[in-house]
C-alpha positions as CSV (number, residue, x, y, z in Angstrom):
1,M,24.6,10.4,62.4
2,K,24.9,9.4,58.7
3,R,23.9,5.8,59.6
4,R,20.7,7.1,61.2
5,I,19.8,9.2,58.2
6,I,20.4,6.3,55.8
7,A,18.3,4.0,58.1
8,F,15.5,6.6,58.1
9,V,15.5,6.9,54.3
10,L,15.5,3.1,53.9
11,A,12.6,2.8,56.3
12,V,10.6,5.4,54.4
13,A,11.4,3.7,51.1
14,L,10.3,0.4,52.5
15,I,7.0,1.9,53.7
16,F,6.3,3.3,50.2
17,A,7.4,0.1,48.5
18,S,5.1,-2.0,50.7
19,G,2.2,0.2,49.8
20,M,1.4,3.0,52.2
21,P,-2.4,3.2,52.9
22,V,-4.2,5.9,51.0
23,M,-7.3,7.5,52.3
24,A,-10.2,6.8,49.9
25,K,-12.1,9.9,48.7
26,T,-15.6,10.4,50.0
27,N,-18.5,10.4,47.6
28,K,-18.8,14.2,48.0
29,E,-15.1,14.6,47.1
30,K,-15.6,12.3,44.1
31,L,-18.7,14.3,43.1
32,K,-16.7,17.5,43.4
33,D,-14.0,16.1,41.1
34,V,-16.6,14.9,38.6
35,Q,-18.4,18.3,38.7
36,S,-15.1,20.1,38.1
37,D,-14.3,17.8,35.1
38,L,-17.9,18.4,33.9
39,K,-17.4,22.2,34.1
40,S,-14.2,21.9,32.2
41,K,-15.7,19.7,29.5
42,K,-18.8,22.0,29.2
43,N,-16.5,25.0,28.8
44,E,-14.6,23.1,26.0
45,L,-17.9,22.2,24.5
46,N,-19.1,25.8,24.5
47,E,-15.8,26.9,22.9
48,N,-16.2,24.3,20.2
49,K,-19.8,25.4,19.6
50,K,-18.5,28.9,19.1
51,T,-15.8,27.6,16.8
52,K,-18.5,25.6,14.9
53,Q,-20.7,28.6,14.5
54,S,-17.8,30.7,13.3
55,L,-16.8,28.1,10.8
56,E,-20.3,27.7,9.6
57,E,-20.6,31.5,9.1
58,Q,-17.2,31.5,7.3
59,I,-18.3,28.7,5.0
60,E,-21.6,30.5,4.3
61,S,-19.6,33.6,3.4
62,F,-17.3,31.5,1.1
63,D,-20.3,29.9,-0.5
64,K,-21.7,33.3,-1.3
65,Q,-18.3,34.4,-2.7
66,I,-18.2,31.2,-4.9
67,A,-21.8,31.8,-6.1
68,Q,-20.9,35.5,-7.0
69,L,-17.7,34.4,-8.7
70,N,-19.6,31.7,-10.7
71,E,-22.1,34.3,-11.7
72,K,-19.4,36.7,-12.8
73,I,-17.7,33.9,-14.8
74,S,-21.0,33.0,-16.4
75,Q,-21.7,36.7,-17.3
76,S,-18.1,37.1,-18.6
77,N,-18.4,33.9,-20.7
78,D,-21.7,35.3,-22.2
79,K,-19.9,38.6,-23.0
80,K,-17.0,36.6,-24.6
81,A,-19.5,34.6,-26.7
82,K,-21.1,37.9,-27.9
83,L,-17.7,39.4,-28.6
84,E,-16.8,36.3,-30.6
85,A,-20.0,36.6,-32.6
86,N,-19.4,40.3,-33.2
87,I,-15.8,39.5,-34.3
88,E,-17.1,36.9,-36.8
89,K,-19.7,39.4,-38.0
90,T,-17.1,42.1,-38.3
91,K,-14.8,39.8,-40.3
92,K,-17.6,39.2,-42.8
93,E,-18.3,42.9,-43.0
94,L,-14.5,43.5,-43.5
95,E,-14.4,40.9,-46.3
96,K,-17.4,42.5,-48.0
97,A,-15.9,46.0,-47.7
98,E,-12.6,44.7,-49.1
99,Q,-14.4,43.0,-52.0
100,E,-16.4,46.2,-52.8
101,R,-13.2,48.3,-52.7
102,K,-11.4,45.9,-55.0
103,E,-14.3,45.9,-57.5
104,Q,-14.3,49.6,-57.5
105,Q,-10.6,49.7,-58.0
106,E,-10.8,47.3,-60.9
107,L,-13.5,49.5,-62.5
108,L,-11.3,52.6,-62.0
109,G,-8.4,50.7,-63.6
110,D,-10.5,49.9,-66.6
111,R,-11.4,53.6,-67.0
112,L,-7.8,54.7,-66.5
113,K,-6.8,52.3,-69.3
114,V,-9.4,54.0,-71.5
115,M,-7.9,57.4,-70.7
116,Y,-4.5,56.1,-71.2
117,M,-5.5,54.8,-74.6
118,Y,-7.0,58.2,-75.4
119,G,-3.8,59.8,-74.3
120,D,-1.8,57.6,-76.6
121,V,-4.1,58.3,-79.6
122,G,-3.7,62.0,-78.9
123,Y,-6.1,64.8,-79.1
124,L,-5.9,65.1,-82.9
125,E,-6.8,61.4,-83.4
126,L,-9.5,61.7,-80.6
127,L,-10.8,64.8,-82.4
128,F,-10.9,63.0,-85.8
129,S,-12.6,60.0,-84.2
130,S,-15.2,62.1,-82.7
131,K,-18.2,63.2,-84.6
132,S,-17.7,66.7,-83.5
133,F,-15.6,68.7,-81.1
134,S,-18.4,68.9,-78.6
135,D,-18.6,65.1,-78.8
136,L,-14.8,65.0,-78.0
137,V,-15.1,67.3,-75.1
138,S,-18.1,65.4,-73.9
139,R,-16.2,62.1,-74.0
140,I,-13.2,63.5,-72.2
141,T,-15.4,65.2,-69.6
142,S,-17.4,62.1,-69.0
143,I,-14.4,59.9,-68.5
144,Q,-12.8,62.5,-66.1
145,T,-16.0,62.7,-64.2
146,L,-16.3,59.0,-63.8
147,V,-12.7,58.7,-62.7
148,T,-13.2,61.5,-60.1
149,Y,-16.3,59.7,-58.9
150,D,-14.6,56.4,-58.7
151,K,-11.8,57.9,-56.7
152,K,-14.3,59.3,-54.3
153,I,-16.1,56.0,-53.9
154,I,-12.8,54.2,-53.4
155,A,-11.8,56.7,-50.7
156,Q,-15.2,56.2,-49.0
157,L,-14.8,52.4,-49.2
158,Q,-11.3,52.6,-47.8
159,A,-12.6,54.7,-44.9
160,I,-15.3,52.2,-44.2
161,E,-12.8,49.4,-44.4
162,D,-10.5,51.2,-42.0
163,K,-13.3,51.7,-39.6
164,I,-14.3,48.1,-39.7
165,E,-10.7,47.1,-39.2
166,K,-10.4,49.3,-36.1
167,K,-13.7,47.8,-34.8
168,K,-12.4,44.3,-35.3
169,A,-9.1,45.2,-33.6
170,T,-11.1,46.7,-30.7
171,L,-13.3,43.7,-30.4
172,E,-10.3,41.3,-30.4
173,S,-8.5,43.5,-27.8
174,N,-11.7,43.4,-25.6
175,K,-11.8,39.7,-26.0
176,K,-8.2,39.3,-24.9
177,K,-8.9,41.4,-21.8
178,L,-12.1,39.4,-21.1
179,V,-10.2,36.1,-21.4
180,K,-7.7,37.4,-18.7
181,V,-10.6,38.5,-16.5
182,I,-12.2,35.1,-16.8
183,A,-8.9,33.4,-16.0
184,S,-8.5,35.6,-13.0
185,L,-12.1,34.9,-11.8
186,K,-11.5,31.2,-12.2
187,Q,-8.3,31.3,-10.2
188,K,-10.0,33.3,-7.5
189,N,-12.8,30.8,-7.5
190,E,-10.4,27.9,-7.1
191,E,-8.6,29.7,-4.2
192,V,-11.9,30.4,-2.4
193,A,-13.1,26.9,-3.0
194,S,-9.8,25.5,-1.6
195,I,-10.2,27.7,1.6
196,R,-13.8,26.7,1.9
197,S,-12.8,23.0,1.6
198,E,-10.2,23.5,4.4
199,K,-12.9,25.2,6.6
200,N,-15.3,22.4,5.9
201,S,-12.7,19.8,7.0
202,A,-12.1,21.9,10.2
203,L,-15.9,22.0,10.7
204,E,-16.3,18.3,10.4
205,S,-13.4,17.8,12.9
206,V,-15.1,20.2,15.3
207,K,-18.4,18.4,14.9
208,D,-16.7,15.1,15.8
209,D,-15.1,16.8,18.8
210,I,-18.5,18.2,19.9
211,A,-20.1,14.7,19.5
212,E,-17.3,13.2,21.6
213,Q,-17.5,15.9,24.2
214,K,-21.3,15.4,24.5
215,R,-20.7,11.7,24.9
216,Q,-18.2,12.3,27.6
217,I,-20.4,14.9,29.3
218,A,-23.3,12.5,29.3
219,Q,-21.1,9.8,30.8
220,R,-19.8,12.2,33.5
221,E,-23.4,13.3,34.1
222,R,-24.3,9.7,34.7
223,E,-21.4,9.3,37.1
224,A,-22.4,12.5,38.9
225,E,-26.0,11.2,39.1
226,E,-24.8,7.9,40.6
227,L,-22.7,9.8,43.2
228,R,-25.6,12.1,44.0
229,N,-27.8,9.0,44.5
230,K,-25.1,7.6,46.9
231,I,-24.9,11.0,48.7
232,A,-28.6,11.2,48.9
233,R,-28.8,7.7,50.4
234,E,-26.1,8.7,52.9
235,T,-27.9,12.0,53.7
236,A,-31.3,10.4,53.9
237,G,-30.2,7.6,56.2
238,S,-32.4,8.8,59.1
239,T,-35.0,6.5,60.5
240,G,-36.5,9.3,62.6
241,N,-40.1,10.1,62.7
242,Y,-41.0,13.8,62.2
243,G,-44.8,13.4,62.1
244,N,-45.1,12.9,58.4
245,S,-47.8,10.2,58.3
246,S,-49.4,10.6,54.9
247,G,-46.4,10.6,52.6
248,I,-48.0,13.5,50.7
249,L,-45.7,16.5,50.2
250,A,-46.7,20.1,50.1
251,W,-46.1,22.2,47.0
252,P,-42.7,23.9,47.5
253,T,-43.6,27.2,45.8
254,P,-46.9,28.7,47.1
255,G,-48.5,30.7,44.4
256,Y,-46.4,29.3,41.6
257,Y,-47.7,26.1,40.1
258,T,-46.4,26.0,36.5
259,V,-44.1,23.1,35.8
260,T,-41.6,24.3,33.2
261,S,-39.7,21.0,32.9
262,P,-41.0,17.7,34.2
263,Y,-39.1,14.6,35.5
264,G,-37.7,12.5,32.7
265,Y,-35.7,12.7,29.5
266,R,-35.4,16.1,27.9
267,Y,-33.2,18.3,25.6
268,H,-30.7,20.0,28.0
269,P,-31.4,23.7,27.8
270,I,-27.7,24.6,28.5
271,G,-25.7,21.5,27.3
272,G,-27.6,21.1,24.1
273,Y,-27.9,17.3,24.4
274,Y,-30.5,14.8,25.6
275,S,-30.3,13.8,29.2
276,F,-32.4,12.6,32.1
277,H,-33.9,15.4,34.1
278,T,-33.8,14.0,37.7
279,G,-36.3,16.4,39.2
280,M,-39.1,18.8,38.4
281,D,-38.8,22.5,37.6
282,I,-41.4,25.0,38.8
283,G,-41.3,28.5,37.4
284,A,-41.2,31.2,40.0
285,S,-40.2,34.8,40.4
286,Y,-36.9,35.9,41.9
287,N,-36.9,35.6,45.7
288,A,-40.3,33.8,45.7
289,R,-40.7,31.7,48.9
290,V,-39.5,28.1,48.7
291,V,-41.1,26.0,51.6
292,A,-40.4,22.7,53.2
293,P,-42.7,20.1,51.6
294,A,-42.9,18.2,55.0
295,N,-41.5,18.2,58.6
296,G,-37.9,17.2,58.8
297,V,-34.2,18.2,59.4
298,V,-32.1,20.2,57.0
299,T,-29.1,18.1,56.2
300,M,-27.5,20.5,53.8
301,A,-27.9,24.2,52.9
302,S,-25.0,25.3,50.7
303,W,-23.7,25.5,47.2
304,Y,-24.1,22.1,45.5
305,G,-22.4,22.2,42.0
306,G,-24.9,22.5,39.1
307,Y,-27.8,22.8,41.7
308,G,-26.4,26.1,42.8
309,N,-27.7,27.1,46.3
310,A,-29.4,23.8,47.4
311,V,-31.3,22.7,50.4
312,I,-31.7,19.0,51.3
313,I,-34.3,18.0,53.9
314,D,-34.6,14.6,55.6
315,F,-38.2,13.8,56.2
316,G,-37.4,10.6,58.2
317,T,-39.4,7.4,57.9
318,V,-42.8,7.8,56.3
319,K,-44.9,4.7,56.0
320,G,-41.9,2.5,56.5
321,K,-39.8,4.3,53.8
322,R,-37.1,6.9,54.2
323,M,-37.9,10.1,52.4
324,S,-36.0,13.3,51.6
325,C,-36.0,16.1,49.0
326,L,-33.6,18.5,47.4
327,L,-34.6,22.1,46.5
328,G,-32.1,23.7,44.1
329,H,-31.1,26.9,42.3
330,N,-32.2,29.2,45.2
331,S,-31.0,32.8,45.4
332,S,-30.5,32.5,49.2
333,F,-31.2,30.4,52.3
334,A,-33.7,30.9,55.1
335,V,-32.4,27.9,57.2
336,G,-29.1,26.3,58.0
337,S,-27.8,22.7,58.1
338,G,-29.0,20.7,61.1
339,Q,-32.1,22.9,61.6
340,R,-35.5,21.3,62.2
341,V,-38.2,22.6,59.9
342,S,-42.0,22.3,59.6
343,R,-44.2,21.6,56.6
344,G,-44.8,24.9,54.8
345,Q,-41.9,26.7,56.5
346,T,-39.8,29.0,54.3
347,V,-36.4,27.4,53.8
348,A,-35.1,29.4,50.8
349,Y,-35.9,31.9,48.1
350,A,-36.2,31.1,44.4
351,G,-33.4,32.1,42.1
352,S,-31.3,31.0,39.1
353,T,-27.9,29.9,40.7
354,G,-25.9,27.0,39.3
355,N,-26.8,25.5,35.9
356,S,-30.0,27.5,35.3
357,T,-31.5,29.6,32.5
358,G,-34.0,31.5,34.7
359,P,-35.6,31.7,38.2
360,H,-37.3,28.5,39.2
361,C,-37.4,25.9,41.9
362,H,-35.9,22.5,41.1
363,I,-37.2,19.8,43.4
364,E,-36.0,16.2,43.6
365,V,-37.7,13.6,45.9
366,F,-35.9,10.5,47.2
367,V,-37.5,7.3,48.6
368,N,-35.1,4.9,50.3
369,G,-32.3,6.9,48.7
370,E,-33.6,6.6,45.1
371,R,-35.0,9.4,43.0
372,V,-38.6,9.3,42.1
373,N,-41.0,11.4,40.1
374,P,-41.9,14.3,42.4
375,S,-45.3,14.7,40.7
376,G,-46.5,11.5,42.3
377,Y,-45.9,12.9,45.8
378,L,-46.6,16.7,45.6
379,K,-50.1,18.0,46.2
C-alpha cells in the first residue's frame, strides 16, 4: 500500500515537473482581469485625489496662518520700535528733569548758605548791618520765602522725575513683554512653516503617485481597448447577410440627437486624464428608447464592465465588410443574447450604468472588427 502511495506521489510530481498543460484565459477573462485591475487603480487614484485635495486645503490653511503670524510679527516689531523711541525720549526727559532738579537744589544750597551766614552773624550783627529794623525783617522774610519756594519747586521737580522714572520703567517692562511675544510668534511661525513643508513634501509625493497611477490606468485602458477589439472581432465574425445593403445605420436614439462627446481624444470626465473616446455619446433621458441601427443578431446583452448594461449587435456582411455595433450604459434591456432584431427595433433603454456621469447612449461601430467613427455611418 505504501509503495502505491509513493508511486502515485512521484507520478504527480513528475507531471508537474514536466509542465502540466495550463488552460489559457479567453480574451473575455483577460478583459475581466484588466477591468478589475482598472477599477482598483481608479479607486486608488480617487483616494489619492482626495488626499491631494485635503493636503492642498491644509497647506492653504497653513499659508494663511503663516501670513497672519508674519503680520503679527510685523505689527509687534512696529510696536517695539515705537516703544524703543518712547524709551529714548523718556530717557532724555528724565535727564532734563534730573538736571533741573539739581540746578534748583544748587540754588537752594546757595540760599541756605546765606541763611547760615546770617545765622552765624547773629540777629544783633544782622540788625546793625541793616539800615533799619524793617530792612532786617524784610531781608529775613525774603530769604525764608525764597527757601520755601525753592523747596516747593524741588518737590515738584522730584515728583516729575519720579513720574518719568515710572514711565520709563513701564515702557521697558512693556518692551520686555513684547520681545517675548515676538519670540513666541517667531517660534510658532517656524513650527507652522515646518509642518507646512512636511505637508508640501507629502503633496508632491501624492502628485507623483497620481501621475504614475494615471499612466498605469492609461496603459490598462489601452490593454482593455485591445482586448475589446479582439472580442469585437470574435463577436462580429459572422458572414451572414441580414438585408443591410446600404451600410448606413439608423440613429440609435429617436428624438435625441445631441452628441455630448464625439469619437476621438478627450479629457476623461471621471478619470481626469486624456484618453481616446472609442465611440460617440448621445444625450438622452432616462429610459429613452435605444433602437437597433440595422438588422442583425444580438450577440451580447449583459453587463460589460465600464460600459454598464451593453448590447452588441452583429449586422453581418454589408458591402463585403463585417459590421457590428455596441450600445452601452443602458438602464435595462429589451432583447436577449441570440435574438434577431430589425432596424429601428427597441433593444434597450437609455441610462447611466457603468462609468457614466449621466443618462446617454454610447455607440461604437466596428468594421471588420476594428472601431470606426460612428458619425460616418449614422444617419
